[in-house]
C-alpha positions as CSV (number, residue, x, y, z in Angstrom):
1,M,89.9,-121.3,-21.7
2,K,88.4,-120.9,-18.4
3,T,89.9,-117.1,-18.2
4,L,88.1,-116.5,-21.9
5,L,84.8,-117.9,-20.9
6,Q,84.9,-115.5,-17.6
7,T,85.8,-112.8,-19.7
8,F,83.4,-113.1,-22.3
9,T,80.2,-114.6,-20.8
10,N,80.5,-113.4,-17.3
11,V,80.7,-116.7,-15.8
12,R,82.2,-116.7,-11.9
13,R,84.7,-119.5,-11.0
14,D,82.0,-121.3,-8.7
15,E,79.2,-121.6,-11.8
16,L,82.1,-122.5,-14.2
17,A,82.0,-126.4,-14.0
18,Q,77.9,-126.2,-14.1
19,T,78.2,-124.0,-17.3
20,L,80.5,-126.3,-18.9
21,V,78.5,-129.4,-18.2
22,A,75.2,-128.0,-19.2
23,A,77.1,-126.4,-22.4
24,L,78.1,-130.6,-23.0
25,F,74.6,-131.5,-22.3
26,F,73.5,-129.0,-24.9
27,F,76.2,-129.8,-27.4
28,C,75.1,-133.7,-27.2
29,V,71.2,-132.6,-27.7
30,L,71.9,-130.6,-30.8
31,T,74.3,-132.7,-32.4
32,A,71.3,-135.4,-32.0
33,L,68.7,-133.1,-33.6
34,M,71.2,-131.8,-36.1
35,V,72.6,-134.8,-37.4
36,V,69.3,-136.2,-38.4
37,R,67.8,-132.6,-39.4
38,P,68.8,-133.0,-42.7
39,A,67.6,-136.5,-43.3
40,R,64.1,-135.2,-42.1
41,E,63.7,-132.8,-44.7
42,A,65.0,-135.1,-47.5
43,L,62.5,-137.8,-46.5
44,G,59.6,-135.5,-46.0
45,M,59.8,-134.2,-49.3
46,Q,59.4,-137.6,-51.2
47,R,55.5,-136.4,-51.9
48,G,56.5,-132.8,-52.5
49,I,56.2,-129.5,-50.6
50,E,52.3,-129.3,-50.3
51,A,52.4,-132.7,-48.6
52,I,54.5,-131.3,-45.6
53,R,51.6,-128.8,-45.0
54,W,49.6,-131.3,-44.0
55,L,52.3,-133.5,-41.7
56,F,52.4,-129.9,-39.9
57,I,49.3,-130.7,-39.0
58,A,49.3,-134.1,-37.8
59,T,52.8,-133.0,-36.0
60,V,50.3,-130.8,-34.2
61,V,47.9,-133.7,-33.4
62,I,50.6,-136.0,-32.1
63,T,52.5,-133.0,-30.1
64,L,49.1,-132.4,-27.9
65,A,48.6,-136.2,-27.3
66,M,52.3,-136.1,-26.1
67,N,51.8,-133.5,-23.5
68,P,49.7,-134.8,-21.3
69,L,51.9,-137.8,-21.2
70,F,55.0,-135.8,-20.7
71,G,52.4,-133.9,-17.9
72,F,52.3,-137.2,-16.0
73,L,55.7,-138.2,-15.7
74,V,56.6,-134.6,-14.3
75,S,53.9,-135.0,-11.9
76,R,54.9,-138.6,-10.4
77,F,58.4,-138.7,-10.7
78,R,62.1,-137.1,-10.2
79,R,63.3,-134.8,-12.4
80,M,66.3,-136.8,-13.8
81,V,63.7,-140.0,-13.7
82,F,61.4,-138.2,-16.6
83,I,64.4,-136.5,-18.1
84,A,66.2,-140.0,-18.7
85,A,62.9,-141.4,-19.9
86,T,62.1,-138.6,-22.5
87,Y,65.4,-139.0,-24.0
88,L,65.9,-142.7,-23.9
89,F,62.3,-143.1,-25.5
90,F,63.3,-140.7,-28.6
91,A,66.7,-142.5,-28.8
92,F,64.9,-146.1,-28.9
93,G,62.5,-144.4,-31.8
94,L,65.8,-143.7,-33.7
95,V,67.0,-147.1,-33.2
96,V,63.2,-148.3,-34.5
97,F,63.4,-146.2,-37.6
98,Y,67.2,-147.2,-38.4
99,F,66.4,-150.7,-38.2
100,L,63.6,-150.3,-40.6
101,L,65.5,-148.5,-43.1
102,V,68.1,-151.1,-43.2
103,V,66.5,-154.2,-42.7
104,A,63.2,-153.6,-44.6
105,P,64.2,-151.1,-47.3
106,T,61.2,-152.1,-49.5
107,A,59.0,-151.0,-46.6
108,I,60.4,-147.5,-47.0
109,G,58.3,-145.2,-49.0
110,E,56.5,-141.9,-48.9
111,T,54.5,-143.0,-45.9
112,S,57.2,-144.2,-43.9
113,G,59.1,-140.9,-44.9
114,Q,56.1,-138.9,-43.9
115,V,55.9,-140.7,-40.4
116,F,59.4,-140.1,-40.0
117,Y,59.1,-136.4,-40.4
118,V,56.5,-136.1,-37.9
119,W,57.9,-138.4,-35.3
120,F,61.4,-136.3,-35.6
121,S,59.3,-133.1,-35.6
122,V,58.2,-133.8,-32.0
123,F,61.3,-135.0,-31.0
124,N,63.1,-132.0,-32.1
125,L,60.8,-129.7,-30.1
126,F,60.6,-131.7,-26.9
127,A,64.4,-132.7,-26.8
128,T,65.3,-129.0,-26.5
129,M,62.3,-128.0,-24.5
130,L,63.7,-130.3,-21.6
131,F,67.1,-129.3,-22.0
132,W,66.2,-125.4,-21.2
133,A,63.3,-126.1,-18.7
134,L,66.1,-128.1,-16.7
135,M,68.4,-125.1,-16.9
136,A,65.4,-122.6,-15.8
137,D,64.9,-125.1,-12.9
138,R,68.5,-124.4,-11.9
139,F,69.4,-121.1,-12.4
140,T,67.9,-117.8,-11.1
141,L,67.3,-114.8,-13.6
142,E,70.1,-113.3,-12.6
143,Q,72.4,-116.2,-13.4
144,S,70.3,-117.2,-16.4
145,Q,71.1,-113.6,-18.2
146,R,74.9,-114.1,-17.7
147,L,75.0,-117.7,-18.2
148,F,72.4,-118.8,-20.6
149,G,74.4,-117.4,-23.4
150,A,77.5,-119.4,-22.7
151,I,75.8,-122.6,-22.1
152,A,73.8,-121.9,-25.5
153,L,77.5,-122.1,-27.1
154,G,77.9,-125.9,-26.1
155,G,74.5,-126.7,-28.2
156,T,75.7,-124.4,-31.0
157,L,78.8,-126.0,-31.5
158,G,77.0,-129.2,-31.4
159,A,74.3,-127.5,-34.2
160,I,77.5,-127.1,-36.5
161,F,79.1,-130.4,-35.5
162,G,75.8,-132.3,-36.5
163,P,75.2,-131.0,-40.3
164,W,79.1,-131.6,-40.8
165,L,79.0,-135.0,-39.6
166,A,75.9,-135.4,-41.6
167,S,77.2,-133.7,-44.8
168,V,80.5,-136.0,-44.5
169,L,78.5,-139.3,-43.7
170,A,75.3,-139.0,-45.8
171,K,76.6,-140.5,-49.3
172,P,79.0,-143.2,-47.9
173,L,77.0,-144.4,-45.5
174,G,73.8,-143.6,-46.5
175,T,71.0,-141.5,-44.7
176,A,69.7,-144.4,-42.4
177,A,73.2,-144.2,-40.2
178,L,72.7,-140.8,-39.3
179,L,69.5,-142.2,-36.9
180,L,72.1,-144.4,-34.8
181,I,75.1,-141.6,-34.6
182,A,71.7,-139.4,-33.3
183,A,70.5,-141.9,-30.7
184,A,74.5,-142.4,-29.5
185,F,74.5,-138.6,-28.8
186,L,71.2,-139.0,-26.9
187,V,72.5,-141.4,-24.5
188,M,75.1,-139.3,-24.1
189,A,73.2,-136.4,-23.3
190,V,71.4,-138.7,-20.6
191,L,74.7,-139.0,-19.0
192,A,75.8,-135.3,-19.1
193,A,72.3,-134.4,-17.7
194,W,73.0,-137.0,-14.6
195,W,76.4,-135.4,-14.4
196,F,74.8,-132.1,-14.2
197,S,72.1,-133.1,-11.5
198,R,75.3,-134.3,-9.4
199,L,77.1,-130.9,-9.3
200,Q,76.9,-128.9,-6.2
201,P,74.7,-125.4,-6.8
202,A,76.9,-122.3,-7.3
203,A,76.2,-119.5,-4.5
204,G,73.0,-118.0,-5.5
205,S,71.6,-120.8,-7.7
206,Q,67.8,-122.1,-7.7
207,P,67.5,-124.4,-4.4
208,S,68.2,-128.1,-5.5
209,S,64.9,-130.3,-6.4
210,D,66.5,-133.5,-7.9
211,H,64.5,-135.5,-5.3
212,E,61.6,-133.7,-5.2
213,V,58.3,-134.5,-7.2
214,I,56.7,-132.0,-8.5
215,G,53.1,-133.1,-8.3
216,G,50.1,-131.6,-9.7
217,N,48.1,-133.4,-13.2
218,A,48.6,-134.3,-16.0
219,F,46.8,-131.1,-17.7
220,E,48.1,-128.2,-15.4
221,G,50.5,-126.7,-17.9
222,L,47.4,-125.7,-20.5
223,L,45.8,-124.5,-17.4
224,A,48.6,-122.3,-16.2
225,V,49.3,-120.8,-19.5
226,L,45.5,-120.0,-19.6
227,R,45.5,-118.5,-16.1
228,S,48.4,-116.2,-16.5
229,P,49.0,-113.1,-18.7
230,Y,52.9,-113.8,-18.5
231,L,52.3,-117.2,-19.7
232,L,50.2,-116.3,-22.3
233,G,52.3,-113.8,-23.3
234,T,54.7,-115.8,-23.7
235,A,53.0,-118.2,-26.1
236,A,52.0,-115.2,-28.5
237,Y,55.4,-114.2,-28.5
238,V,56.4,-117.9,-29.4
239,L,53.5,-118.6,-31.8
240,I,55.2,-115.4,-33.8
241,V,58.3,-117.0,-34.2
242,A,57.1,-120.0,-35.3
243,V,55.0,-118.5,-37.8
244,I,58.4,-116.6,-38.9
245,A,60.4,-119.7,-39.0
246,T,57.8,-121.7,-40.8
247,F,58.1,-118.9,-43.8
248,I,61.6,-119.1,-44.0
249,Y,61.6,-122.6,-43.9
250,F,59.0,-123.2,-46.9
251,T,60.8,-120.3,-49.2
252,R,64.1,-122.5,-48.5
253,L,62.2,-125.8,-49.1
254,Q,61.1,-124.3,-52.7
255,M,64.4,-123.5,-53.4
256,V,65.8,-126.4,-53.0
257,A,63.3,-128.4,-54.6
258,A,64.0,-126.3,-57.5
259,L,67.3,-127.9,-57.9
260,G,66.0,-131.8,-58.7
261,I,68.3,-133.5,-56.8
262,D,68.1,-137.0,-55.0
263,T,67.3,-137.4,-51.4
264,D,71.2,-138.2,-50.3
265,T,72.2,-135.2,-52.0
266,R,69.3,-133.2,-50.8
267,T,70.3,-134.4,-47.3
268,A,73.8,-133.1,-48.1
269,A,72.7,-130.0,-49.3
270,F,70.3,-129.1,-46.3
271,A,73.3,-129.8,-44.1
272,R,75.5,-127.8,-45.8
273,I,73.0,-124.9,-45.5
274,D,72.4,-125.9,-41.6
275,L,76.4,-125.1,-41.2
276,I,76.6,-121.9,-42.8
277,T,73.8,-120.6,-40.5
278,Q,75.2,-121.8,-37.5
279,S,78.3,-120.0,-37.6
280,A,77.0,-116.5,-37.0
281,T,75.1,-118.3,-34.2
282,F,78.4,-119.0,-32.5
283,V,79.9,-115.9,-32.9
284,L,77.0,-114.1,-31.5
285,Q,76.6,-116.0,-28.2
286,A,80.4,-116.4,-27.8
287,L,81.1,-112.4,-27.6
288,I,77.5,-110.3,-27.3
289,T,74.1,-112.1,-25.7
290,G,75.6,-112.4,-22.1
291,H,76.7,-108.8,-22.1
292,L,73.7,-107.9,-24.2
293,M,71.0,-109.1,-21.7
294,K,73.1,-107.7,-18.6
295,R,73.3,-104.6,-20.2
296,L,70.4,-103.5,-22.0
297,G,68.0,-105.8,-20.2
298,V,65.5,-109.0,-21.6
299,A,63.0,-106.6,-23.1
300,F,65.4,-105.3,-25.7
301,T,67.2,-108.3,-26.5
302,L,63.7,-109.9,-27.3
303,A,63.0,-107.1,-29.9
304,L,66.2,-107.7,-31.8
305,L,64.7,-110.8,-33.6
306,P,61.4,-109.0,-35.0
307,I,63.3,-106.3,-36.0
308,T,66.2,-108.5,-38.0
309,V,63.6,-110.4,-39.5
310,A,61.4,-107.5,-41.0
311,L,64.7,-106.0,-42.2
312,G,65.6,-109.5,-43.6
313,F,62.2,-110.1,-45.6
314,I,62.2,-106.7,-47.1
315,G,65.7,-107.6,-48.7
316,L,64.7,-111.0,-49.8
317,A,61.7,-109.6,-51.2
318,I,63.6,-107.0,-53.4
319,V,66.5,-109.7,-54.7
320,G,64.8,-113.0,-54.7
321,S,67.8,-115.5,-55.0
322,L,68.8,-118.0,-52.9
323,T,72.0,-116.5,-51.7
324,A,69.7,-113.9,-50.3
325,L,67.5,-116.6,-48.8
326,I,70.7,-117.8,-47.0
327,V,71.5,-114.7,-46.0
328,L,67.8,-114.1,-44.1
329,D,68.1,-117.6,-42.7
330,A,71.2,-117.5,-41.1
331,S,70.5,-114.1,-39.5
332,F,67.2,-115.3,-38.6
333,R,68.5,-118.3,-36.8
334,A,71.5,-116.3,-35.9
335,V,69.8,-113.8,-33.6
336,Q,67.1,-116.4,-32.7
337,R,69.2,-119.2,-31.3
338,G,72.5,-116.9,-30.3
339,V,70.4,-114.4,-29.0
340,M,66.5,-114.4,-28.5
341,R,66.9,-118.3,-27.1
342,P,68.8,-117.5,-24.2
343,A,66.5,-114.5,-23.4
344,R,63.5,-115.9,-23.6
345,E,64.1,-118.9,-21.8
346,T,65.1,-116.6,-18.5
347,L,61.2,-115.7,-18.9
348,F,60.8,-119.3,-17.6
349,T,63.2,-118.4,-14.2
350,V,60.5,-116.4,-12.2
351,V,57.6,-118.6,-12.5
352,P,56.6,-122.0,-10.3
353,R,58.9,-125.0,-10.7
354,S,55.9,-126.7,-12.2
355,D,55.1,-124.0,-14.9
356,R,59.1,-124.7,-16.1
357,Y,58.4,-128.0,-17.3
358,K,54.2,-128.5,-17.9
359,A,53.4,-125.0,-18.9
360,K,56.6,-124.9,-20.6
361,A,56.2,-127.9,-22.6
362,F,53.0,-126.9,-23.5
363,I,54.4,-123.6,-25.1
364,D,57.7,-124.6,-26.7
365,T,55.9,-127.9,-28.4
366,F,52.2,-127.4,-29.0
367,V,52.2,-123.8,-29.3
368,Y,54.9,-123.5,-31.4
369,R,53.6,-126.5,-33.5
370,G,50.4,-124.6,-34.0
371,G,52.4,-121.6,-35.4
372,D,53.8,-124.2,-37.7
373,V,50.3,-124.8,-38.8
374,I,49.1,-121.3,-39.1
375,G,52.7,-120.1,-41.2
376,A,52.4,-123.2,-43.3
377,Q,49.0,-122.6,-44.4
378,T,49.4,-118.8,-44.8
379,E,52.4,-119.3,-47.2
380,G,50.6,-121.5,-48.9
381,L,47.8,-119.4,-49.7
382,L,49.9,-116.3,-50.7
383,G,51.6,-118.7,-53.3
384,K,48.3,-119.7,-54.6
385,L,47.3,-116.1,-54.9
386,G,50.5,-115.6,-56.6
387,M,51.7,-113.2,-54.3
388,G,55.2,-114.9,-53.2
389,L,57.7,-113.2,-51.3
390,A,56.0,-109.7,-51.6
391,G,53.0,-111.3,-49.8
392,L,55.0,-112.5,-46.8
393,T,56.7,-109.6,-46.6
394,V,53.3,-107.4,-46.3
395,V,52.3,-110.1,-43.2
396,V,55.7,-110.3,-42.0
397,V,56.5,-106.3,-41.4
398,P,53.3,-105.5,-39.4
399,L,53.6,-109.0,-37.6
400,S,57.2,-107.7,-36.5
401,I,55.7,-104.5,-35.3
402,I,53.5,-106.5,-33.0
403,W,55.9,-108.7,-32.1
404,I,58.3,-106.1,-31.0
405,A,55.9,-105.0,-28.6
406,L,55.3,-108.0,-27.1
407,G,59.2,-108.7,-26.1
408,I,59.5,-105.7,-24.5
409,W,56.2,-105.9,-22.6
410,L,57.5,-109.4,-21.5
411,G,60.6,-108.0,-20.3
412,V,58.6,-105.6,-18.4
413,A,56.6,-107.9,-17.0
414,Q,59.3,-110.3,-16.1
415,H,60.8,-107.9,-13.6
416,K,57.5,-107.1,-11.8
417,F,57.0,-110.9,-11.6
418,Q,60.5,-111.1,-10.1
419,G,59.6,-108.6,-7.7
420,N,56.3,-109.9,-6.4
421,S,58.2,-113.3,-6.0
422,K,60.7,-111.8,-3.4
């Protein structure tokens, strides 16, 4: 296993322990997210797809409110303290929702399903953001280009294992049981994070900062983004990712809703779709990502996703079937998680330490959810105008051209940023 990992991912011997434990950490996080995600989709659809568009607005508001609280934790406590506090807070929330579903089933209805939908949407982004913030805080740019693809493999395995677990257990145990399983994996994620922080950094890693308090104030992330063209460009890139992902998301919801099935069956159906789309991601991360960033650079890697999206939407507009959507969804998420996401996370290795947590939290949560709202309302408007998939394609193709240019600019700016920091 060690030989294969070193061959395909450019991992040095002294980096192996850090890489494997980081991958285990990400496996636990993604398993927790993906085992519950199908339940979120099924519960959120109880009042119809149009209601979900407005739930996105509620999610943005809650996310904005959570950012100063997270910024306060980062400013006042050591790294492992605010990491553990964040994950355990969300684990406790899962347990509360579980008891609500089991002990008071009559209280569960459309409103509580929507509350869970919003809560999970906030949890989803903070969980992954915090993981990658820790990685950017531990590894240098050179290491991140080689290692982030290999580390992301752990998350992909979790993203495959989670939907499989949900599809197997949703019917015999019920949707509620999935929440306890997710909470257990979050606790294991905290233990893996502690283990990772205790490992001796490899040669060339970022200086260890586990015992240092970052300081600053709770609103520093927003101010940093507004002051830095580099961070603003990163925010714009993330915004476009979210808009496109939302276009695909609502198209998938509409096609599954047309099947007219019950909540547990919908949960299993969404889980199967997630399972299919993760397989291609695993292949890309295992064989391509590390070599791609190292040899072709971050700029080219960031441009791959918009190219994939433009071609995929053109194909979907022509065919217009559920099978074509699954192909687009699989391609989008495979390139997004297998190639683009590790490349995007390298962008934060060259910024000040406080920005790796505070500015990143603002971009990866509030900006991303803002893109959700823009995408949801745009897709809904196009639907009301009767434009459908053709209308989405007309919007997506020119947006992808801007997206490509932005990805290339970020890759070039990253190298200039790194050179100025030396």
